[in-house]
ROBAVEX-944944 format. One line per field, with one value per residue: x, z, y of N, C-alpha, C, O in turn; residue number from 1. Coordinates in steps of 0.02 Angstrom, whole numbers. Atoms other than C-alpha are relative to their C-alpha. Layout:
// ROBAVEX-944944
n.xx = (X | ...) $
n.zz = (Z | ...) $
n.yy = (Y | ...) $
ca.xx = (X | ...) $
ca.zz = (Z | ...) $
ca.yy = (Y | ...) $
c.xx = (X | ...) $
c.zz = (Z | ...) $
c.yy = (Y | ...) $
o.xx = (X | ...) $
o.zz = (Z | ...) $
o.yy = (Y | ...) $
num = (NUM | ...) $
***
This chain:
// ROBAVEX-944944
n.xx = (43 | -35 | 40 | -18 | 29 | -5 | -33 | -71 | -25 | -59 | 21 | 36 | -49 | -34 | 45 | 5 | -63 | -5 | 52 | 1 | 66 | 29 | 67 | 16 | 71 | 6 | 67 | -3 | 51 | 8 | 50 | -27 | -66 | -5 | -37 | -71 | -25 | -9 | -47 | -68 | -17 | 11 | -43 | -68 | -2 | 3 | -63 | -51 | 17 | -15 | 60 | 32 | 36 | 73 | 23 | 73 | 18 | 69 | 25 | 68 | 43 | -30 | 49 | 64 | 54 | 37 | -22 | -69 | -41 | -71 | -11 | 28 | -56 | -2 | 27 | -28 | 49 | -15 | -25 | 55 | 42 | -13 | -57 | -34 | -71 | -9 | 15 | -49 | -63 | 4 | -3 | -71 | -33 | 13 | -40 | -70 | -7 | 5 | -65 | -39 | 10 | 36 | 43 | 73 | 36 | 64 | 49 | 45 | 61 | -10 | -29 | 29 | -20 | -37 | -73 | -35 | 8 | 71 | 28 | 48 | -25 | 18 | 72 | 32 | -11 | 43 | 68 | 4 | 1 | 64 | 52 | -10 | 18 | 67 | 45 | 14 | -41 | 38 | -40 | 39 | 22 | 5 | -65 | -34 | -73 | -34 | -36 | -43 | -25 | -72 | -31 | 4 | -47 | -67 | -6 | -11 | -68 | -44 | 5 | -31 | -73 | -25 | 39 | -36 | 43 | -24 | 55 | 44 | 55 | 50 | 10 | 56 | 56 | 32 | 64 | -2 | 44 | 16 | -33 | 41 | -10 | -70 | -9 | 39 | -40 | -57 | 25 | 12 | -64 | -27 | 49 | 50 | 62 | 0 | 57 | -23 | -20 | 63 | -7 | 19 | 14 | -7 | -38 | -60 | -57 | -30 | -22 | -66 | -14 | -44 | 8 | -55 | -6 | -70 | -32 | 27 | -31 | -71 | -13 | 40 | 36 | 60 | 21 | 64 | 59 | 42) $
n.zz = (0 | 2 | -5 | 56 | 13 | 72 | 19 | -15 | 62 | -14 | -32 | 50 | 42 | -40 | -11 | 64 | 11 | -48 | 9 | 71 | 6 | 63 | 2 | -45 | -3 | -26 | -30 | -38 | 17 | -47 | 25 | 5 | 32 | 54 | 57 | -19 | -5 | 68 | 39 | -27 | -23 | 50 | 59 | -16 | -7 | 66 | 35 | -28 | 10 | 63 | 42 | -9 | -64 | 4 | -40 | -8 | -27 | -23 | 18 | -24 | 54 | 24 | 41 | -32 | 37 | -39 | 21 | 19 | 12 | 6 | 53 | -20 | -10 | -63 | -2 | -57 | -38 | -21 | -68 | -48 | -2 | -52 | 12 | 61 | -3 | 2 | 67 | 47 | -13 | 28 | 73 | 16 | -14 | 56 | 58 | -13 | -1 | 69 | 33 | -20 | 49 | -25 | -52 | -2 | -39 | -26 | -24 | -41 | -29 | -69 | -36 | -66 | -34 | -63 | 6 | -16 | -72 | -14 | -12 | 51 | 47 | -14 | 7 | -59 | -56 | 11 | -18 | -73 | -28 | 16 | -40 | -69 | -6 | 24 | -4 | 67 | 54 | 62 | 59 | 62 | 24 | 74 | 29 | -1 | 1 | 2 | -62 | 2 | -66 | -3 | 12 | 72 | 33 | -11 | 42 | 69 | 5 | 0 | 66 | 51 | -5 | 49 | 60 | 48 | 22 | -8 | 14 | -53 | -17 | -50 | -43 | -46 | 6 | 65 | -6 | -40 | -58 | -24 | -62 | -56 | -10 | -20 | -69 | -42 | -6 | -44 | -68 | -25 | -14 | -65 | -52 | -3 | 35 | 65 | 3 | -19 | 62 | 31 | 71 | 25 | 72 | 34 | 62 | 1 | -27 | 58 | 0 | 31 | -3 | 51 | 41 | -23 | 46 | 17 | -58 | -5 | 52 | -14 | -67 | -26 | -57 | 14 | -63 | -26 | 11 | -60) $
n.yy = (-60 | -64 | -60 | -42 | -66 | -2 | -63 | 7 | 32 | 40 | 62 | 39 | 35 | 50 | 57 | 36 | 35 | 55 | 51 | 20 | 32 | 22 | -28 | -56 | -17 | -68 | -11 | -62 | -50 | -55 | -47 | -67 | -5 | 49 | -28 | -4 | 69 | 25 | -40 | 7 | 67 | 53 | -14 | 20 | 73 | 32 | -12 | 45 | 70 | 34 | 4 | 65 | 3 | -2 | -56 | 2 | -65 | -4 | -66 | -15 | -22 | -63 | -35 | -16 | 34 | 49 | 66 | -7 | 59 | -15 | -50 | -66 | -47 | -36 | -68 | -38 | -37 | -68 | -1 | -10 | 60 | 50 | 45 | -21 | 14 | 73 | 26 | -26 | 35 | 67 | -8 | -8 | 64 | 46 | -22 | 18 | 73 | 25 | -6 | 59 | 54 | 59 | -30 | 7 | -50 | 25 | -48 | 41 | -27 | -23 | 57 | 10 | 61 | -8 | 0 | 62 | 14 | 2 | -66 | -22 | -49 | -69 | -11 | 30 | -45 | -58 | 22 | 5 | -68 | -32 | 32 | -22 | -71 | -18 | 58 | 26 | -27 | -2 | 10 | 1 | 65 | 0 | -13 | 65 | 0 | 64 | 15 | 60 | 21 | -5 | 66 | 14 | -44 | 29 | 59 | -24 | -25 | 58 | 30 | -42 | 3 | 49 | -6 | -43 | -55 | -69 | -46 | -22 | 44 | -21 | 58 | -12 | 47 | -5 | -35 | -62 | 2 | -68 | -21 | 23 | 72 | 10 | -20 | 46 | 61 | -14 | -7 | 68 | 33 | -21 | 12 | -53 | 16 | -33 | -46 | -67 | -32 | -22 | -16 | -65 | 7 | -64 | 2 | -42 | 36 | 34 | 69 | 11 | 72 | 26 | 60 | 42 | 57 | 12 | 33 | 68 | 42 | 6 | 26 | 55 | -27 | -39 | -32 | 22 | -41 | -3) $
ca.xx = (0 | 60 | -7 | -11 | -43 | -83 | -15 | 154 | 236 | 399 | 313 | 198 | 347 | 435 | 282 | 263 | 446 | 436 | 276 | 293 | 104 | 21 | -147 | -201 | -380 | -418 | -562 | -512 | -650 | -678 | -828 | -724 | -555 | -598 | -535 | -372 | -353 | -375 | -272 | -123 | -130 | -205 | -111 | 55 | 16 | -29 | 133 | 231 | 142 | 202 | 82 | 48 | -20 | -205 | -287 | -465 | -544 | -701 | -797 | -977 | -1127 | -1056 | -1216 | -1379 | -1478 | -1612 | -1556 | -1370 | -1250 | -1064 | -1084 | -1174 | -1058 | -1002 | -1088 | -979 | -1077 | -1085 | -996 | -1161 | -1235 | -1245 | -1082 | -1005 | -826 | -846 | -928 | -811 | -662 | -722 | -748 | -568 | -514 | -598 | -511 | -341 | -369 | -413 | -236 | -171 | -154 | -238 | -385 | -565 | -678 | -822 | -972 | -1063 | -1241 | -1266 | -1163 | -1243 | -1209 | -1116 | -930 | -799 | -826 | -1016 | -1040 | -1192 | -1160 | -1182 | -1363 | -1411 | -1333 | -1428 | -1590 | -1553 | -1518 | -1677 | -1786 | -1708 | -1742 | -1909 | -1980 | -1992 | -1901 | -1983 | -1914 | -1974 | -2076 | -2075 | -1890 | -1779 | -1595 | -1472 | -1392 | -1255 | -1213 | -1034 | -997 | -1057 | -954 | -799 | -833 | -843 | -678 | -594 | -660 | -594 | -417 | -395 | -514 | -445 | -590 | -534 | -662 | -807 | -934 | -1094 | -1104 | -1269 | -1422 | -1513 | -1673 | -1687 | -1773 | -1862 | -1780 | -1925 | -1907 | -1718 | -1725 | -1863 | -1752 | -1602 | -1706 | -1757 | -1574 | -1537 | -1692 | -1801 | -1983 | -1992 | -2160 | -2060 | -2000 | -2139 | -2167 | -2176 | -2249 | -2202 | -2141 | -1971 | -1861 | -1735 | -1709 | -1537 | -1511 | -1401 | -1419 | -1314 | -1319 | -1134 | -1076 | -1192 | -1109 | -932 | -949 | -1007 | -1059 | -1236 | -1271 | -1417 | -1592 | -1696) $
ca.zz = (0 | -45 | 5 | -147 | -158 | -343 | -343 | -279 | -448 | -375 | -263 | -406 | -514 | -372 | -336 | -520 | -532 | -376 | -423 | -614 | -632 | -770 | -727 | -655 | -599 | -575 | -451 | -379 | -370 | -291 | -306 | -283 | -361 | -504 | -641 | -549 | -515 | -700 | -770 | -653 | -571 | -707 | -849 | -760 | -714 | -892 | -955 | -846 | -899 | -1028 | -1174 | -1131 | -956 | -943 | -883 | -816 | -782 | -677 | -749 | -729 | -832 | -942 | -1025 | -973 | -1096 | -1026 | -1124 | -1145 | -1219 | -1258 | -1411 | -1316 | -1329 | -1167 | -1119 | -1012 | -875 | -841 | -680 | -597 | -628 | -502 | -492 | -633 | -574 | -548 | -717 | -813 | -728 | -780 | -959 | -963 | -884 | -1022 | -1154 | -1073 | -1049 | -1233 | -1279 | -1193 | -1296 | -1184 | -1091 | -1037 | -979 | -868 | -852 | -704 | -648 | -475 | -362 | -207 | -79 | 84 | 107 | 140 | 329 | 312 | 322 | 232 | 77 | 68 | 9 | 149 | 274 | 195 | 213 | 397 | 432 | 343 | 436 | 602 | 566 | 473 | 492 | 303 | 139 | -25 | -190 | -371 | -433 | -616 | -644 | -684 | -660 | -692 | -541 | -510 | -353 | -297 | -298 | -478 | -529 | -451 | -542 | -707 | -671 | -631 | -793 | -893 | -829 | -943 | -1078 | -1239 | -1257 | -1283 | -1272 | -1165 | -1074 | -984 | -837 | -744 | -711 | -873 | -807 | -749 | -584 | -510 | -373 | -260 | -288 | -269 | -105 | -37 | -73 | 12 | 164 | 183 | 178 | 336 | 430 | 393 | 346 | 160 | 190 | 261 | 83 | 0 | -189 | -279 | -454 | -498 | -675 | -714 | -617 | -748 | -786 | -834 | -881 | -989 | -1134 | -1068 | -1222 | -1263 | -1087 | -1088 | -1249 | -1181 | -1000 | -918 | -761 | -774 | -637 | -529 | -562 | -414) $
ca.yy = (0 | 174 | 343 | 456 | 643 | 657 | 837 | 778 | 744 | 680 | 553 | 500 | 459 | 367 | 258 | 215 | 171 | 63 | -28 | -34 | -65 | -163 | -85 | 83 | 112 | 296 | 321 | 489 | 619 | 788 | 901 | 1058 | 1015 | 898 | 1014 | 1041 | 855 | 815 | 957 | 933 | 762 | 653 | 738 | 710 | 530 | 485 | 562 | 439 | 279 | 155 | 143 | -40 | -1 | -38 | 124 | 115 | 284 | 302 | 450 | 508 | 559 | 698 | 757 | 837 | 730 | 617 | 464 | 435 | 309 | 301 | 414 | 553 | 704 | 784 | 946 | 1061 | 1147 | 1332 | 1378 | 1422 | 1249 | 1107 | 1006 | 1108 | 1088 | 901 | 865 | 980 | 899 | 727 | 788 | 849 | 685 | 585 | 690 | 661 | 475 | 452 | 505 | 348 | 190 | 60 | 135 | 108 | 248 | 190 | 304 | 225 | 245 | 318 | 206 | 130 | -5 | -33 | -1 | -133 | -117 | -120 | 68 | 142 | 243 | 431 | 423 | 305 | 424 | 568 | 471 | 436 | 621 | 676 | 550 | 599 | 783 | 785 | 609 | 587 | 618 | 669 | 607 | 618 | 471 | 525 | 562 | 413 | 375 | 234 | 150 | 22 | -76 | -49 | -237 | -251 | -101 | -179 | -343 | -248 | -161 | -327 | -400 | -254 | -279 | -430 | -373 | -298 | -175 | 6 | 146 | 206 | 98 | 150 | 31 | 22 | -83 | -119 | -40 | 141 | 175 | 327 | 428 | 381 | 193 | 204 | 297 | 185 | 35 | 116 | 161 | -20 | -74 | 25 | -28 | 124 | 97 | 132 | 219 | 364 | 399 | 500 | 511 | 677 | 696 | 875 | 903 | 977 | 856 | 793 | 610 | 543 | 362 | 253 | 134 | -10 | -123 | -99 | -143 | -294 | -355 | -330 | -388 | -548 | -452 | -386 | -257 | -308 | -241 | -179) $
c.xx = (44 | -51 | 23 | -39 | 10 | 32 | 75 | 33 | 60 | -18 | -39 | 48 | 36 | -43 | -7 | 64 | 7 | -48 | -3 | -67 | -16 | -68 | -5 | -75 | -6 | -71 | 1 | -58 | -1 | -51 | 29 | 62 | 8 | 38 | 74 | 31 | 15 | 57 | 72 | 17 | -6 | 45 | 72 | 6 | 2 | 66 | 55 | -12 | 25 | -65 | -37 | -41 | -75 | -25 | -76 | -21 | -74 | -24 | -68 | -44 | 24 | -47 | -62 | -59 | -32 | 25 | 71 | 31 | 72 | 14 | -30 | 57 | -3 | -27 | 29 | -54 | 24 | 19 | -54 | -42 | 23 | 57 | 40 | 73 | 13 | -11 | 51 | 69 | 1 | 2 | 72 | 37 | -10 | 42 | 74 | 10 | -1 | 64 | 45 | -19 | -49 | -45 | -72 | -27 | -67 | -42 | -51 | -66 | 15 | 17 | -32 | 25 | 40 | 75 | 30 | -8 | -74 | -32 | -48 | 31 | -27 | -75 | -37 | 8 | -44 | -72 | -8 | -4 | -68 | -57 | 6 | -24 | -74 | -50 | -18 | 48 | -40 | 47 | -46 | -17 | -6 | 63 | 43 | 75 | 26 | 40 | 45 | 24 | 76 | 34 | -2 | 49 | 71 | 11 | 13 | 71 | 49 | -1 | 39 | 76 | 29 | -39 | 36 | -42 | 34 | -58 | -38 | -55 | -45 | -18 | -53 | -50 | -36 | -64 | 8 | -52 | -15 | 39 | -38 | 11 | 70 | 10 | -41 | 37 | 58 | -21 | -10 | 65 | 29 | -53 | -51 | -61 | -2 | -60 | 19 | 30 | -64 | 11 | -24 | -7 | 4 | 41 | 62 | 61 | 32 | 16 | 69 | 17 | 35 | -31 | 61 | 15 | 73 | 35 | -25 | 31 | 74 | 14 | -45 | -43 | -59 | -23 | -72 | -55 | -42 | -73) $
c.zz = (0 | 14 | -53 | 1 | -75 | -24 | 14 | -58 | 13 | 30 | -49 | -43 | 39 | 10 | -64 | -15 | 45 | -16 | -71 | -17 | -71 | -11 | 49 | -5 | 35 | 27 | 47 | -21 | 54 | -29 | -14 | -44 | -61 | -60 | 13 | 2 | -70 | -35 | 25 | 16 | -54 | -61 | 13 | 6 | -67 | -39 | 22 | -19 | -67 | -39 | 10 | 64 | -12 | 47 | 0 | 39 | 18 | -9 | 31 | -60 | -22 | -44 | 41 | -35 | 43 | -14 | -27 | -16 | -10 | -52 | 17 | 13 | 67 | -7 | 61 | 33 | 15 | 74 | 53 | 9 | 53 | -22 | -62 | 1 | -6 | -71 | -51 | 9 | -29 | -77 | -23 | 11 | -57 | -61 | 8 | -6 | -71 | -41 | 17 | -45 | 23 | 58 | -5 | 43 | 20 | 22 | 41 | 14 | 70 | 43 | 69 | 30 | 63 | -14 | 23 | 74 | 20 | 12 | -55 | -46 | 15 | -4 | 60 | 61 | -6 | 18 | 76 | 32 | -12 | 43 | 73 | 10 | -14 | 3 | -68 | -50 | -64 | -59 | -61 | -21 | -76 | -34 | 11 | -8 | -10 | 64 | -11 | 71 | -1 | -14 | -74 | -39 | 7 | -43 | -73 | -9 | -3 | -68 | -52 | 4 | -54 | -65 | -48 | -26 | 14 | -18 | 63 | 11 | 52 | 41 | 52 | -7 | -66 | 2 | 44 | 56 | 21 | 63 | 60 | 14 | 25 | 74 | 48 | 11 | 49 | 72 | 32 | 19 | 67 | 54 | 9 | -40 | -66 | -9 | 20 | -60 | -39 | -74 | -16 | -75 | -37 | -64 | 6 | 30 | -56 | 12 | -33 | 6 | -63 | -42 | 15 | -48 | -17 | 57 | 7 | -52 | 15 | 63 | 18 | 59 | -23 | 66 | 18 | -14 | 64 | -19) $
c.yy = (62 | 56 | 49 | 66 | 11 | 65 | -1 | -38 | -44 | -66 | -45 | -39 | -55 | -62 | -41 | -39 | -61 | -57 | -27 | -34 | -22 | 32 | 58 | 11 | 67 | 10 | 60 | 46 | 54 | 48 | 68 | 4 | -45 | 26 | 2 | -69 | -27 | 36 | -9 | -73 | -54 | 10 | -23 | -76 | -34 | 9 | -48 | -73 | -26 | -7 | -66 | -5 | 6 | 55 | 1 | 62 | 0 | 72 | 11 | 13 | 69 | 40 | 14 | -34 | -53 | -71 | 5 | -68 | 22 | 54 | 68 | 48 | 34 | 71 | 36 | 43 | 71 | 0 | 5 | -63 | -49 | -47 | 17 | -20 | -75 | -27 | 25 | -31 | -70 | 2 | 10 | -65 | -49 | 19 | -19 | -75 | -29 | 12 | -59 | -59 | -53 | 22 | -27 | 56 | -30 | 60 | -40 | 34 | 25 | -60 | -5 | -65 | 16 | -3 | -65 | -19 | 0 | 67 | 19 | 51 | 70 | 13 | -30 | 45 | 62 | -15 | 0 | 70 | 33 | -29 | 23 | 72 | 12 | -58 | -29 | 32 | -5 | -7 | -8 | -72 | -2 | 27 | -62 | 7 | -72 | -8 | -61 | -14 | -1 | -68 | -18 | 43 | -27 | -62 | 18 | 25 | -58 | -35 | 39 | 1 | -45 | 1 | 47 | 58 | 67 | 47 | 18 | -51 | 33 | -61 | 15 | -57 | 12 | 41 | 62 | -5 | 72 | 15 | -27 | -75 | -15 | 16 | -43 | -65 | 11 | 7 | -69 | -35 | 19 | -1 | 55 | -21 | 38 | 47 | 71 | 38 | 16 | 17 | 70 | -5 | 66 | -8 | 44 | -32 | -40 | -73 | -4 | -73 | -24 | -55 | -44 | -59 | -15 | -36 | -72 | -46 | -13 | -39 | -58 | 24 | 42 | 31 | -16 | 51 | 0 | -11) $
o.xx = (93 | -110 | 82 | -100 | 66 | 54 | 111 | 35 | 68 | 8 | -33 | 38 | 48 | -19 | -8 | 61 | 31 | -30 | -25 | -67 | 5 | -91 | 20 | -102 | 12 | -119 | -39 | -75 | 14 | -45 | 9 | 74 | 64 | 78 | 115 | 88 | 66 | 101 | 119 | 65 | 41 | 74 | 103 | 54 | 42 | 86 | 105 | 33 | 27 | -119 | -97 | -81 | -97 | -14 | -108 | -1 | -117 | 0 | -80 | -21 | 27 | -25 | -75 | -116 | 0 | 37 | 83 | 11 | 89 | 66 | -24 | 99 | -57 | -18 | 5 | -99 | 83 | -5 | -45 | -83 | 81 | 56 | 69 | 99 | 59 | 31 | 75 | 106 | 52 | 30 | 94 | 80 | 37 | 69 | 105 | 59 | 33 | 68 | 97 | -74 | -89 | -26 | -94 | -2 | -106 | -22 | -95 | -70 | 71 | -21 | -40 | 55 | 55 | 98 | -5 | -4 | -90 | -90 | -36 | 75 | -67 | -102 | -85 | -39 | -69 | -107 | -58 | -44 | -95 | -99 | -44 | -50 | -108 | -110 | -50 | 83 | -67 | 98 | -102 | 26 | -22 | 60 | 44 | 100 | -10 | 67 | 35 | 48 | 106 | 86 | 45 | 79 | 110 | 64 | 52 | 103 | 96 | 51 | 73 | 109 | 79 | -32 | 65 | -22 | 62 | -88 | -12 | -82 | -21 | -49 | -44 | -44 | -42 | -85 | 35 | -98 | 27 | 59 | -9 | 23 | 80 | 40 | -20 | 37 | 70 | 14 | 9 | 66 | 69 | -47 | -84 | -55 | 2 | -59 | -18 | 43 | -101 | 60 | -71 | 34 | -26 | 88 | 67 | 117 | -2 | 38 | 88 | 34 | 34 | -74 | 117 | 50 | 92 | 71 | 14 | 36 | 103 | 63 | -103 | -100 | -50 | -50 | -117 | -43 | -57 | -116) $
o.zz = (37 | -3 | -56 | 0 | -98 | -82 | -7 | -57 | -19 | 10 | -46 | -55 | 12 | 5 | -62 | -41 | 24 | -10 | -82 | -35 | -120 | -67 | 105 | -59 | 93 | -12 | 94 | -80 | 112 | -87 | -61 | -75 | -82 | -89 | -30 | -20 | -81 | -65 | -15 | -10 | -66 | -86 | -30 | -20 | -78 | -76 | -13 | -11 | -117 | -10 | -5 | 72 | -48 | 107 | -52 | 96 | -24 | 24 | 88 | -117 | 18 | -78 | 92 | -14 | 85 | 32 | -72 | 11 | 2 | -49 | -22 | 56 | 91 | -58 | 117 | 0 | 28 | 113 | 109 | 55 | 75 | -78 | -95 | -48 | -41 | -97 | -92 | -39 | -55 | -109 | -71 | -29 | -77 | -95 | -39 | -36 | -85 | -98 | -14 | -72 | -17 | 116 | -57 | 98 | -22 | 65 | 12 | 14 | 94 | 47 | 104 | -5 | 78 | -61 | 45 | 91 | 79 | 33 | -114 | -27 | 61 | 36 | 85 | 100 | 44 | 48 | 103 | 78 | 32 | 67 | 106 | 63 | 25 | -4 | -71 | -34 | -80 | -64 | -56 | -21 | -104 | -90 | 66 | -42 | 0 | 90 | -57 | 106 | -50 | -47 | -100 | -87 | -41 | -72 | -107 | -60 | -43 | -94 | -95 | -44 | -85 | -106 | -27 | -72 | 68 | -72 | 118 | -37 | 102 | 15 | 96 | -52 | -89 | -49 | 99 | 54 | 11 | 100 | 109 | 71 | 68 | 111 | 105 | 66 | 92 | 117 | 89 | 66 | 96 | 105 | 62 | -95 | -67 | -54 | 8 | -55 | -57 | -91 | 14 | -108 | -90 | -67 | 51 | 18 | -85 | 66 | -72 | 60 | -115 | -18 | 1 | -29 | -23 | 46 | 23 | -40 | -9 | 67 | -3 | 66 | -64 | 109 | -24 | -16 | 91 | 25) $
o.yy = (67 | 50 | 65 | 66 | 20 | 69 | 45 | -99 | -96 | -118 | -106 | -99 | -109 | -118 | -102 | -95 | -113 | -116 | -83 | -93 | 8 | 41 | 54 | 19 | 75 | 12 | 64 | 49 | 41 | 70 | 102 | 56 | -59 | -11 | -15 | -79 | -60 | 5 | -8 | -101 | -92 | -38 | -55 | -105 | -80 | -36 | -58 | -114 | 9 | -12 | -70 | -51 | 51 | 51 | 9 | 71 | -11 | 117 | -11 | 7 | 115 | 86 | -18 | -25 | -84 | -110 | 45 | -119 | 80 | 88 | 115 | 35 | 51 | 104 | 27 | 70 | 82 | -41 | -17 | -65 | -47 | -73 | -27 | -48 | -97 | -64 | -14 | -42 | -92 | -42 | -22 | -83 | -83 | -25 | -42 | -98 | -78 | -12 | -68 | -61 | -78 | 17 | -52 | 68 | -51 | 99 | -72 | 96 | 20 | -108 | 45 | -106 | 74 | -35 | -111 | -78 | 1 | 70 | 4 | 89 | 78 | 51 | -1 | 53 | 88 | 26 | 25 | 81 | 66 | 8 | 36 | 89 | 47 | -47 | -82 | 80 | -58 | 27 | -33 | -116 | -55 | 51 | -90 | 52 | -120 | 40 | -100 | 30 | -22 | -70 | -49 | 20 | -28 | -71 | -14 | 11 | -57 | -55 | 9 | 23 | -28 | -45 | 96 | 92 | 78 | 40 | 13 | -79 | 60 | -108 | 58 | -99 | 69 | 70 | 59 | -46 | 116 | -30 | -51 | -94 | -59 | -23 | -55 | -92 | -30 | -16 | -80 | -74 | -18 | 33 | 58 | -47 | 100 | 90 | 118 | 97 | -30 | 51 | 96 | -36 | 73 | -48 | 87 | -9 | -82 | -92 | 40 | -98 | 9 | -93 | -24 | -106 | -73 | -85 | -117 | -107 | -62 | -76 | -61 | 3 | 88 | -4 | -17 | 111 | -53 | -9) $
num = (1 | 2 | 3 | 4 | 5 | 6 | 7 | 8 | 9 | 10 | 11 | 12 | 13 | 14 | 15 | 16 | 17 | 18 | 19 | 20 | 21 | 22 | 23 | 24 | 25 | 26 | 27 | 28 | 29 | 30 | 31 | 32 | 33 | 34 | 35 | 36 | 37 | 38 | 39 | 40 | 41 | 42 | 43 | 44 | 45 | 46 | 47 | 48 | 49 | 50 | 51 | 52 | 53 | 54 | 55 | 56 | 57 | 58 | 59 | 60 | 61 | 62 | 63 | 64 | 65 | 66 | 67 | 68 | 69 | 70 | 71 | 72 | 73 | 74 | 75 | 76 | 77 | 78 | 79 | 80 | 81 | 82 | 83 | 84 | 85 | 86 | 87 | 88 | 89 | 90 | 91 | 92 | 93 | 94 | 95 | 96 | 97 | 98 | 99 | 100 | 101 | 102 | 103 | 104 | 105 | 106 | 107 | 108 | 109 | 110 | 111 | 112 | 113 | 114 | 115 | 116 | 117 | 118 | 119 | 120 | 121 | 122 | 123 | 124 | 125 | 126 | 127 | 128 | 129 | 130 | 131 | 132 | 133 | 134 | 135 | 136 | 137 | 138 | 139 | 140 | 141 | 142 | 143 | 144 | 145 | 146 | 147 | 148 | 149 | 150 | 151 | 152 | 153 | 154 | 155 | 156 | 157 | 158 | 159 | 160 | 161 | 162 | 163 | 164 | 165 | 166 | 167 | 168 | 169 | 170 | 171 | 172 | 173 | 174 | 175 | 176 | 177 | 178 | 179 | 180 | 181 | 182 | 183 | 184 | 185 | 186 | 187 | 188 | 189 | 190 | 191 | 192 | 193 | 194 | 195 | 196 | 197 | 198 | 199 | 200 | 201 | 202 | 203 | 204 | 205 | 206 | 207 | 208 | 209 | 210 | 211 | 212 | 213 | 214 | 215 | 216 | 217 | 218 | 219 | 220 | 221 | 222 | 223 | 224 | 225 | 226) $
***
């Protein structure tokens, strides 16, 4: 195990020299510093890698379109928009990664599940705080998203280590789910009555989900459907 500050270029080079990796999986993310991380850290790291190194980059949804696949062009966000720095940083990251010879870019659905030590994910914690404060949580029942369980995502990454596929894959459950159904399921996982999650049917809440047919043709792992 190494501790790496991706902005410490000297240490980055030393770790790569010491470990001489065959595979690098990039799963760094930051809501506030994503552009900086990509422009400085990722750019430098890629410059140090042999062209044969398998580079697997965990990205995000890079478009505002309701229905997306691997050919959906990225849409940079205005600075005033929600998660602009994060999304724009991932868009830059994808551009940098595609200059490498042996890469896969994974655009995952919204990731959920328990951590390695059994800790609830961030959404589960958010549900618990909302229920403790207000006794209920309201979520849209007519806006749909793609999701992927963390264990399924990891299985896909492991598969891709020895797979010769190069390009972009949208990795998610084959069926989209409403925010309401998703949060009701998560509530149940942490022992909260799913009736405390209330549906909302207002228009205007955007959907964002993937066509997963390409990933299904490349990978044996099929992310679970709720």
